[in-house]
N, C-alpha and C positions, 0 to 999 in steps of 0.2 A: 413570630405569630403563634398564638395558641392553636394547637392541632384541631380543636373542636371548631374553631373559626375557619381554619384553612380548609378543612375537609369539604364543605359545600362549595367553596370557591373553586377548589381543584376539580370537583366533579362537574360543575357547571362550565368550567373553562375548557373541558376536553370532551365534548359530546361525541366526537368521532371515535374516541377510544372505547366507548361503551358498547359498541356493537360487534366487535371482533373484526380485525382487519390486518392486512399486510402493512407493516410499518417501515420496512426497509429491506434492501437487497443489494448483493454484490456477488460477482463470480470471480473466483481465483483459480488459476492454473498453476499447479506445482509439478515441476519436472521430477520424474522418478528415475527413468533410465532410457537410453537411446531415444526413440520417438514417443515414449509413453509418458502421459501426464495424468495427474490426479485432478479431476474437476471438482471444485468445492463451490456449491451454491449456498451462500450464507444469507440467511433471511431473518428478519425480526418480526414478531407477531404479537399483537395485543392478546392477552390471555382471556379476556372477557368474551367468551363465546366463540373464539376462533378455533377452528379445527384444521390443524396443519396436516396436509396429505403425507402419508409415509413415503410416497414416491412422487416425483415431479419430472417434467421434461425440459431439457435445454436443447437448443438447436446450434449446430456448428456449420460454418460455411466458409468457403474459400475457392479460388480457382483450382485448387488441388483436390477438392472433394467437399461433400456436404452430407448432412444427415441429422438424425434426432437421437439423443442420448437420454436414457432414464437414470436419474440420480435418486439415491435412496438415503433416507434419514439415518444418520449415524450417531447423533447426539444432540442435546439441547441443554440450555442453562438459563436460569432467570437472570435478567440484567436490569430489573426495575431500579430506578435511582431513588430509592426510599431508604430512610435511616433504618438501622437494625430493629428498633422497637416497633416500627410500622410495617416492616417487610412481611410479617405473618398475616397482615390484613390486605395484602395485594390480591388482585384477581387471580394471579397465578397460584395462590394458596387458598382459594375459595373465599377471599375477602372482598371488600368493596372499593379498595383503592386501585387505580389503574396500574397494571403490571405488564411487563414484556418478557418474552422468552426469545433467546437467540438459537436458531436451528442451523445445523449443517447437513446438507444433502450431498452425497458423494458418489462418484463413479470414476473409472479410468478410461482413457481413450488414447489411441495412437494418432498422432498428428505429424505426418512426414514434413520435412522442411518446406516451408511456403512463406511468402512475404506478407500474407494477409489473412490469417485465421481469425474468424469472429465467432465467439460463443455467446449466445443470447438466451435470456429468460424472459418470457412474456407471461403476464398475469392479469386476469380480471377477477377481482376488482380491488383497487384501492378504495377505501371507504370514501364515498362522495361527500361526506359531511366534514370538510376541513376548511380552514380559513383562507386559503390562497389558491386552491386548485380543485376542480371537479373532475378528476381523472377517473375514467372507468376501466381503462386498459393501460398497461405500462410495459416498457421494455428496458432491460438492463443488459449491457453488452460489455464484454472484455475482448480485447484483440491481442494477437501475438504475431510477431514477425520472427519465426524461428529459423529463417534463412540467415538473417543477420544476428540473431540472438538464440543460438541453439543451446539446449541443455540448461536453460535457466527458467525460473518462475516468471510469471507475469507480475508487473508491479501491483501492489495492493495497499489497502489501508488497514492498519492493525487495530484500530479503535473498535472495541467490542460493545461499548455502551451506546444506547440511544440517548441523546441529550434532553434533559429538562432545563428550563431556564426560569428563574424567578425574575419576571419581566420588570419589576420595579428596581432592579439593579442591572449592571452590565453583564453581558454574556460572553463567555470564552469556551472554546471546545477544540481539542486537537484531534485530527483524524489519523495521525501517525503514519505518514507515507513510508513505504518499505520497498526496497529493491535488493535482490541478492547479489548484485554486482554493480560495476560502474555504469554511469549514465546520468542524465539530467531529468529529474522527476519534477514536473510542474503540475499544478492543479488549477481548475477554473470552475466557476459557477455557471450553470446553463440550464435551459428548460428540460423538463422531463419529456420523453418522446412516447408517442403511442405505438401500437404494434405495426404501423406502417412506416415508422420513422419520422412522423410529422410532429413538430414541437407543439406542446399544449400552450394555450393562451391562459395566462394567470388572471385571477380576479384583481382588478385595479384596487390599490396602486401597485400591486405586487407583479414581479416579472421573474423569469428564470434566473436573471442575473442578480436580482434583489428580492428573493422570496420571503424575506422577513425584514422588518423595518430597520434600515441602517446596517444590514448584514454585510460584512467584508470578509474576504478570504485572502490570506497570505499565500501567494502562488507557490513560493518555494518551500514553505513549511507546512502547508495544508492546515493552517490554523484559522478557525472562524471566530469572529468577534462582532459584537453589536452593542450599541448603547442601550440604556434603559428605555423601554418602549411603552410599558404599561399595557401591552397587548395580552390577550388570553386566547388559547386555542391551539390547534395543531397546524404546523406549517411544513409543507413538503419541500425538502431541500435536495437538490441534485448536484453532485460534484463529479467532474470528469478529470481523471489523472492521465498524464502522458509521460512515458519514459522515452527519451531520445538520446542519440549519440551526439558527438560534437560537430557532426556534419549535417545535422538536421534530419537524419533518418529516424522515423518512429520505430521503436523496438517493441512497444506494447502499450496498451491503454487499459484503464480500469474505470468503472463507473460505480459510485456509491450513492444510492437513493435512500433517504431516511426522513423520518418525521421528527421535527423539533416541537416539543410540547412546552408552551409558554403558560406559566401560572402567575397570577397577579400577587406576587409576594416578593419581598426583598431577600433573595438568597444568592449566595456567591459560591463559586468553585475556587479552589486554589489557583493562584494567578499563573498564567503561562509565562510571565516574565521571570518567574523563579526557576530553580532547578538547574542553573548553569554550573558547569564544572569549576570548582574552586579548590585551592590548597592542594594542587597536584604535586605528588612526589613520585620518584622513580624515573625510568628511562623513557616513558611515553611522551609524545608531543601532542599538545592540545591543538587541534586543527579547526575547531568550531565550538560554539557554546555548549553543544551536546555531542561532540565528536573528538576522538583522539586516535593516534596511530602508534604502533610499536612493532618490534620485530620478535620472532619466536625466541623464547628464553628471557625476554625483558619483562618488567613488571611495572605496575602503577598502583597508586592509591589516590583517591580524590574524595572531596566532600561536596555535597550539594544541599542548599537550603531552600525550603518551600514555605511560602507564606500565603495567607488568605486575606482578601480585601476586608473581611469582617474579622477584626482582631480578637473578637470574643470566641471565635471557633478554634477548636483544637484539632490539629491535623495529625493523622497517623499515616505511615508509609508502608508499602510492600513492594516487592520486586521479583522478577524472574532471573535476575543476574546470575545466581548460583546455578541455574539450569543451563542458561545460554553460554556462560563462561565457566567451564568445568574447573572446580577448585576455588572459585571466587568466594569472597566473604562479603556479606551485606549486613550492616547494622544500622539502626535508626533510633532517633530520639523524638518522641511526639511533642507537640506544643503548638502555640499560636504561630511560631516559626519552627517547623520540623527539620531535622538534620539527618542526612543519610551519608554513610561512609562505605565506600566500595574499594576493595583491593583485589588484584588478580595478577598472576604470572602466566604469560602465554606459553603453553606447552610446546616443546620442539615439534616441528612439522605442521604447526597451525598456520594457515594462510587464509586470506579472504576477509570478508566483511561480516561482523557479528553485531546483531541488534538486540538490545535488551531494553526493558522499560522499568520505570518507577511509577507506581500508582499512589496518588495522594488523595485522601478522603478526610473531610471535616466531619464534625459531630452535629451539624445542623439537622433539624427535624421539623417537618416530615420529609422534605426534600434533602437528600444528602448531596453535599458538594463533592464532585469527583473530578479529577483531572489526571491525565496520563502523560508522561514525559518519555520520549524515545531517545535512546543513546546508541551511537555507532562506534564500534571499535574496529579499526582497520589494521589487520596484521599484515605488514608489508614484507616482501614486495606483493602488491595487489595485482598480480599478473597471472594468477592461477586460472587456467582454462577449465571450466566445470566439465567439459566433455572429455578431457584427457583420462578421467577415472572410469569411463564407461566404454573404453575401447573404441572411441570415435575418431582417433587421429586419422585413421584411414578413411573414415566416413567423410571427414572434411575434405579429403582429396577427391572423393568420387561423387559426392552429392551434387556438385556443380559441374561435373565432367571436366574438372581441372586437375592436372597432376602437378604435385609439388615435390621436388626432390632436391636435397633431403629436407625432411621436416620431422623433428626439430633440426634447425640449421645452425651451424657454427660460423657462418659467414654468408657469402653469396649463394643463391639457390636458383633452381630453374623452375619455370612454370610452363606447362604445355596445355594449350587450349584446344577445344574441338573446332576451332576455326583458324584460318591462316593468320600468322603473326602480323601480317601487313594490315589486318583489319583493326588492330589495337590502336585506339586513338590516344588513350591516356592511362596511366597507372599511378595510383597514389596510395599512401599508407597512413594509418593513425594507430595510436595505442588505444587501450580499452576505455580511456577517459575522453576520447575524441580529439586528442592533441596530435597535430601533424608530426609524422616521422619522415624525414627526408630520405628518399630512396632514388636510385637511378636504375635505368634498365636499358638493355640492348637486345637486339635479335641475335640469338646464338645459332649454333648448328642445328640442323634438323628442325627448323622452324620453332625452336624453343625460345622463351624469353629468359634472359639472364637478369636477375634482380640483385642489386648490390645495396644492402642496408648499411647504415653507419657502423663503423668497426667497433664502437663502444656500446652498441645497443644491445640490451638484454630484455627478455620477457616476451609477452605475446603481442603481436601486431596484427591489424586487419589490413589485408591487401585488397584494394578495390580496382577493378579494371573497367574500362569504358570503351564501348564500340558504338557505331551508328545504330546498332540494333538494341542496345541496352547496357546495363551494368551488372556486375556480380561481385561477390566478396568471398574470401577464404581467410583462414587464420594460419599464421605461421609462428612457431615458437622459436625465438632467437636465444641462443645461450652462449 
């Protein structure tokens, strides 16, 4: 479409963006050391008249303590989904096209081990002029169970853009779910909550589960899609993410609220079906369309192709692979089908899960089609306890008033509880992926519990005990 024709359509289609408003929010907790976490309040704001406070407040609450924390702005960047030739005319640059900035407000906090920390941000007001919700107050909350998941970040979504959609074509958007360790990350659509925790009622025919016509969410991949709708306006979307272990215990949750801007134009983003790992060489094993595993010292090379539903668009690629994977090489060839090539050798001593992304952009204008693709490299054995590097092996023994000797263990080990061994009803074990580990146990001398793991078992296991009064968990490293 001719930009001169699109401009008035775009302005008329997004009245809520012309007054300045909060357009999205998420809270992330990043573990620093011991019980200390960095709190990141990530928020998106319309540049047209919005004044973003240099400091804001978040609340934290649990049975272990509560309070209010001041977070301070540490940076911001423009994330307007406009093509390069139109970007200078966004409202972020003094122009007349709707523009957004992404802000990060930050602070540190000590959160001792507890099974239900909740960190919340409340704000008045979302702009009331939108197409599906007249919210005046809103709450975004992240939770953490650092009794079961110590020394790890909360799950989060790594997508930094707010989505636009050309509503005369299909819509796709990846939120890029991220976790720094094992677990099952699932996502769902749900209503936005007010400051009392009450769900908002959406303007018919919209609901929290379908806030935009035909919107679907892939629970496992956190990918949104919708057919062509012909709608115009701003649509408040709320996505809830949950990280759990294999026994159904919730380790942490995250909430991403954002505004989807629909423009009556036929514009497409690079297809989410593209970008799969192809032409793999080296010692790595492909474990999913965007996931592979290897051992320290091993290497891999693979290619990925990216295409756009509009074959006239030219796609260019970028990636943070060289930053996330030290020494990696990333090369790309633009085109209507763009190709990326990535090679890496895992340095000795590397363990754990590494996430990098490839960003694909087409040359459509005024709206630029953008899509982000997340990739996971698991350097096995994926049994590294993130707490072992912060002197917390002893902490795991004492935080639950349970003594484990020896830990690390070369075979059977003893557990001593602050209650009589006769009160123990059951004891079971899993690995960090939630898979059952068969163990047997008996009452030993001095009221200690002798735990006997499989003789060939190596790595970190979670030992859970059950009494009539409740349950608990500790970690034991088997070697």
